[in-house]
N, C-alpha and C positions, 0 to 999 in steps of 0.2 A: 714182552712187556718192557724190556730194557732197550728196545731198538733205537731210542733217541739218546742213549747214553753219551754224554760229552758233546752233544750238538748244541751250538749256540743259537737260540731262538729269540728273535725280536718280535714282540707282539704289541702292536699299537692299540691304543684305547683299552689298555689292560687293567685299568683301575677299578672296574666293576663289570657286572654282567657277563656276557659271553667271553670277553677278553680275559677276565679273571679266571673263568672256568678253563679256558684254553691253557692258561699259564699253569694252573694247578695240575691238570692232567698231564701235560707234557713234562712237567717237572717230575711227576710220579714215574714217568717212563725214562727219566735220566737226563733230560735236557737242562741246559743252563739257560735260565730265563732272563731276558731283558724286558722288563715291564715298563712300557712307555705310556704316559697319559698326559693330558694337558694340565691335570691337577697332580702336582708332585706328591701330595699327601696320600692321594688315592693310589698312585703308582707304588708308593712305599708300603701301603697296606697289603697290596697283592704280593709284593716281594717278601714281606714279612710272613705272610701265610705260607709261601713256598719254603722259606727258610725254617719255619717252625716245624714243618713236616720232614725236614732233613735235606731239602733241595738247595740248589744254588740259584740265587737271583739278585739282580741289580734293578734299581728303580731309576728311571730317567724321565725328566719332565720337559715338554715343549709342546707347541701347537703344531700339529702335522701340516697345517695350512701355511705355516711360516717356513718357506723352503730353506732359507739360510739357517734358521734355528734347528730345523729337522736334520739338515745335512751335517751341521756341526755336532749335533748330538750323536748321530750314527757314526761319524768319523771317530768320536771318542770311544764308542763301543768297539770299533774295529781296532783302534790303537791299543785298547786294553786286552781284548780277547784274541786278536789276530785273525779272526774269521767271523763270518755269519753264515750259518748253514740253513736257517729257516727264517723266512719273513712272513708274518701273518698280518696282512693289511686289514685290521679289524676296526680301527677308529671310525666312528660314525656319529651322526646327529639325527634327531628326529624333527618332526614338524610336518603337519598335514593340511596346509591351506589349499583351498581351491584356487584356480588360476587367477581369478579377479582379486583374491586376497593375498597373493604372493608378492612380496616386496622384492626389489632388485637386490637388497642386502641379503634376504633369505636365500634367493636363488644362487647368488654368488657364493655364499657360505656353504651351501649344500655341495656344490661342485668343488670348492676349495678343500673341504675336509675329505670327502670320499674319493674324488678323482685326482686332484693335484697332490694331496697328501700321499696317496698310494703310489702315484707315478714317481714322485721324487724320493720316497722311501726306497723304492726298488732301484732307482738310479744310483742311490748312495751305496747300496750293498752289492749290486751286480758286478762291479769290477773285481771284488774279492771272490765272489762266487765263480766268476770266469777263471780267475787265477787258480782256484782249487779244483776247478772243473766239476763242480757239483753244487747243488742248491735246490731248495724247495721254496716256492712263493705261493701263498694261498691268499686269494682275495675274497673277502667276505662281502658277497653281494646280497641279494634278497629275492624271494619269490616275486616281489613286485617288480624287480628289474627284468624278470622273465616275461610276465604276463600283464603288467600294468595294474592300475587300480583306479577307482572312480574319484579319487582326490590324491593329493601329495605327488603331483606329476614331477616336480623337481627331484624329489627323492627317488622316484621310479627311474627317471632319466639318469641320475648319477649312478645308481646301482646297475643299470643297464650298461653304462659306459665301462664299468669294471669288468663286465663280461667281454666287451670288445678288447680291452687291454689284455685280459687273460688269454684270449685266442691269439692275439698278435704276438705277445711275449713268448707264448709257448713255441711258436714257429721260429721266432728270432733267436731264442736262447737255447734251443735244443742242441745245437752243435757243442755246447759247453756242458751238456748233461744237467742243465737247469730245468726243473719241472715246474710248470705254472698251471694251477688249477683254481677253480672258484667254488665256493660253497654258497648256496642261495637258500637260506632258511625260510621256512614258513613261520608260523607263530611261535615265539619263544618267550618264556617268562623271564623278563629282565627288569631292572629298575626303570630303564627308559620306556619300556612298554607300559609298565604299571603307572607311570606318571602322566599318561595321556588322559585328556578329559573324556568322560563317559566311558572309561575303560571296561567296566563290567558289561555294559551293553555291547560294546564292540567285541569283547571276548566271546560273549554268548553267541553273537551272530557268526563269528568266525568258526567257532567250534562246531556249529551246526553244519558247516560246509566241509569239515575234515572227517574223512572216513574213520580215522582212529579216534576221533571224538575228544581231542584235548590239544592243548599247547604243549610244546616240548620244554623240558628242563634244559638250562644252558649246557650242562655237562653232556647231554645227548648230542648236541652239535659238536662238542669238543672231540668226541670219538671220531667223527668224520675228519676234522681238521688234523688230529694226531695221525690218522691213517695216511692222509695226503702228505704229511711231513715225514713219514717213515719210508724205509726202503721197500716196504710192501707195496708201495704205489709207483715203483720205478718204471713201469711201462704205461703210466697214465700221465698225460699232459694235455693241456688245452681243453679240459673237460669242466662241465658244470654239474655239481651234485647238489640236489635240492632235498634236504631232509624236511619234509613238510606234512607228514602224516597222511599222504595221499590226496591232499587238497588239489594239487595240480599234478597230473601224470602226463609226461611228455615222452617223446621218442617212439621207437618202433615196438 
């Protein structure tokens, strides 16, 4: 339970939902949390929750899609702590238009947050990970990035792109003992999910397809993230784990 003691963990999009849950659980296991969010007040809320429970946490604010701001923010983290051991690329946005209703701005923002933000967050911390010859990168994808959906194709495509980055980075970074994996959740109860229009109808339809018969709590996803961040996963890299209640079952 103390496997993450002293590890510096950067979690993007940590101001609420899954990111906040990841921060709380990893702090309980000893990690030093860097809670990033586009909303500084929300990032501080998460950091304060961690500190209230006796953990160590800093809050940092920037837009992950702004590469200059993101890089400067992570450079400051490295200057203060001297290392980053764990990067959780969790920042994300919703939006579920059909193709004809998708604007150029929506499409670009979807890829800017999920893909560009994750890529350049990794680029900023990888030199330090290479120097220390260790590191854990966890990309938060989605079940929709694995199997698609009948709307929200830009979201599906952006989450699928994270799976491609995961596989490529795992091979590229393995010589430095840097492990890269992805988590592709099914339905999870978060603020972003609950804010969707017609959510009660959508949740009922989804639950009907899930063998376990429910949505996940955010903390249940955090157990998978914390495992991948720990030494218990040291022979796992380039993999996609999908906690989805059995909604989609893949593999042999």
